[in-house]
C-alpha positions as CSV (number, residue, x, y, z in Angstrom):
1,M,-6.4,-12.3,-11.4
2,A,-8.5,-14.4,-13.7
3,E,-12.1,-14.9,-12.6
4,H,-11.8,-18.7,-12.6
5,E,-8.9,-18.5,-10.2
6,L,-10.9,-16.3,-7.9
7,R,-13.8,-18.7,-8.1
8,D,-11.5,-21.6,-7.3
9,I,-10.2,-19.9,-4.2
10,L,-13.7,-19.1,-2.9
11,Q,-15.0,-22.6,-3.6
12,S,-12.0,-24.3,-2.0
13,H,-12.8,-22.4,1.2
14,G,-16.5,-23.4,1.0
15,L,-17.9,-20.1,-0.3
16,K,-20.1,-19.4,-3.2
17,A,-18.5,-17.2,-5.9
18,T,-20.9,-14.3,-5.7
19,S,-20.1,-11.1,-7.7
20,H,-19.4,-9.1,-4.6
21,R,-17.0,-11.8,-3.2
22,L,-15.2,-12.0,-6.5
23,T,-14.8,-8.2,-6.8
24,I,-13.6,-7.7,-3.2
25,L,-11.3,-10.7,-3.3
26,D,-9.8,-9.5,-6.6
27,Y,-9.4,-6.0,-5.0
28,L,-7.5,-7.4,-2.0
29,M,-5.3,-9.6,-4.2
30,T,-4.3,-6.7,-6.4
31,H,-4.0,-3.9,-3.8
32,E,-1.2,-4.6,-1.3
33,T,-2.2,-1.5,0.7
34,H,-3.9,-3.4,3.6
35,P,-7.1,-1.4,3.1
36,T,-9.9,-0.7,5.6
37,A,-13.5,-1.4,4.5
38,E,-13.9,2.4,4.0
39,M,-10.9,2.4,1.7
40,I,-12.3,-0.4,-0.4
41,H,-15.7,1.3,-0.5
42,A,-14.0,4.5,-1.8
43,D,-12.7,2.5,-4.8
44,L,-15.7,0.2,-5.2
45,S,-18.5,2.7,-4.5
46,A,-21.0,0.7,-6.5
47,I,-21.0,-1.8,-3.6
48,S,-22.6,-0.6,-0.4
49,L,-20.4,-0.2,2.7
50,A,-22.6,-2.7,4.6
51,T,-22.1,-5.3,1.8
52,I,-18.3,-4.7,1.9
53,Y,-18.2,-5.3,5.6
54,N,-20.4,-8.4,5.4
55,T,-18.3,-9.8,2.5
56,L,-15.0,-9.1,4.4
57,E,-16.3,-10.9,7.4
58,K,-17.2,-14.0,5.3
59,L,-13.7,-13.9,3.7
60,V,-12.1,-13.6,7.2
61,A,-14.2,-16.4,8.7
62,S,-13.2,-18.7,5.8
63,G,-9.5,-17.9,6.3
64,I,-9.0,-16.4,2.8
65,V,-8.5,-12.9,4.3
66,I,-6.9,-11.8,7.6
67,V,-7.5,-8.8,9.8
68,I,-4.7,-6.6,10.9
69,D,-5.7,-4.4,13.9
70,T,-3.2,-1.6,14.2
71,Q,-2.6,0.3,17.4
72,R,-2.6,3.7,15.9
73,D,-5.8,4.1,13.9
74,D,-8.0,1.5,15.7
75,K,-9.3,0.4,12.3
76,R,-9.4,-3.1,10.9
77,H,-7.1,-3.5,7.9
78,Y,-7.6,-6.5,5.5
79,D,-5.1,-8.6,3.7
80,F,-5.4,-11.6,1.3
81,Y,-3.6,-14.5,3.0
82,G,-2.6,-16.5,0.0
83,E,1.0,-17.2,1.1
84,P,2.2,-17.3,4.7
85,H,3.8,-14.0,5.7
86,Y,4.0,-11.7,8.6
87,H,3.5,-7.9,9.0
88,I,5.8,-5.2,10.2
89,I,3.9,-2.1,11.4
90,N,5.5,1.3,11.8
91,S,4.1,2.5,15.1
92,R,4.5,6.1,14.1
93,T,3.1,6.1,10.6
94,N,0.8,3.1,10.8
95,E,2.4,1.7,7.6
96,I,1.9,-2.0,7.2
97,I,4.6,-3.9,5.4
98,D,4.4,-7.5,4.2
99,A,7.4,-9.7,5.0
100,D,8.2,-13.3,4.3
101,N,12.0,-13.4,4.8
102,F,12.1,-16.2,7.4
103,D,10.8,-19.7,7.8
104,V,8.0,-19.8,10.3
105,T,8.1,-23.6,10.5
106,P,10.1,-23.7,13.7
107,L,7.5,-21.4,15.4
108,V,4.6,-23.5,14.2
109,D,6.3,-26.6,15.3
110,A,7.0,-25.1,18.8
111,A,3.4,-24.0,19.1
112,R,2.2,-27.5,18.2
113,D,4.7,-29.1,20.7
114,A,3.7,-26.7,23.5
115,S,0.0,-27.1,23.0
116,G,-0.6,-30.5,21.4
117,L,-2.8,-28.8,18.8
118,N,-2.7,-29.1,15.1
119,I,-1.8,-25.6,14.1
120,T,-4.1,-24.4,11.4
121,G,-2.9,-20.9,10.9
122,F,-1.0,-18.0,12.4
123,H,-0.9,-14.2,12.4
124,I,2.3,-12.4,13.3
125,E,2.7,-8.6,13.7
126,V,6.0,-7.0,14.5
127,Y,5.9,-3.3,15.6
128,G,8.7,-0.8,15.2
129,V,9.7,2.8,14.5
130,N,12.3,4.4,12.1
131,P,15.5,4.7,14.1
132,D,16.0,8.2,12.6
133,D,12.8,9.4,14.2
134,A,13.4,11.0,17.6
135,I,11.2,9.8,20.4
C-alpha cells in the first residue's frame, strides 16, 4: 500500500505515522496470515520484538488492528480491520480464515436494541473442524 494511504489510516485514528507503525501496518495489510508478534519479528527482524509488541498494542488500542486469541496455541494473532469481517477458526489446525459472506447489520442492530449502546465495533469468531477429520 502507498505510504500516504498508511499515513492517512494512522492519522485518522489519532496516531502519529512513525516508521515502525507504517512498516508494521503495511505488513499486516499485505499478509493475510493473521501473524503473531513473533511471526512479524521473523520477517521484520530489524525491528525489536519489544517494539513490535508495543506498536501492535497501539494499533489495537486505536481500533486499526484486532487481536484473535485462538484456543489451540494460546497466542495472540493480529489482523488489520479495514473492512468488517469475521473469522472462522479450525479448532484442529488453528487455521484462521477471513470471511465476509453475510451482513452483520442485524446483529449490530440487535446488540444496540438489547443494550441501548451505540455499537462501535465487533469481533466475531466461529470455531469448527473439518467434517472428514475423525474425532
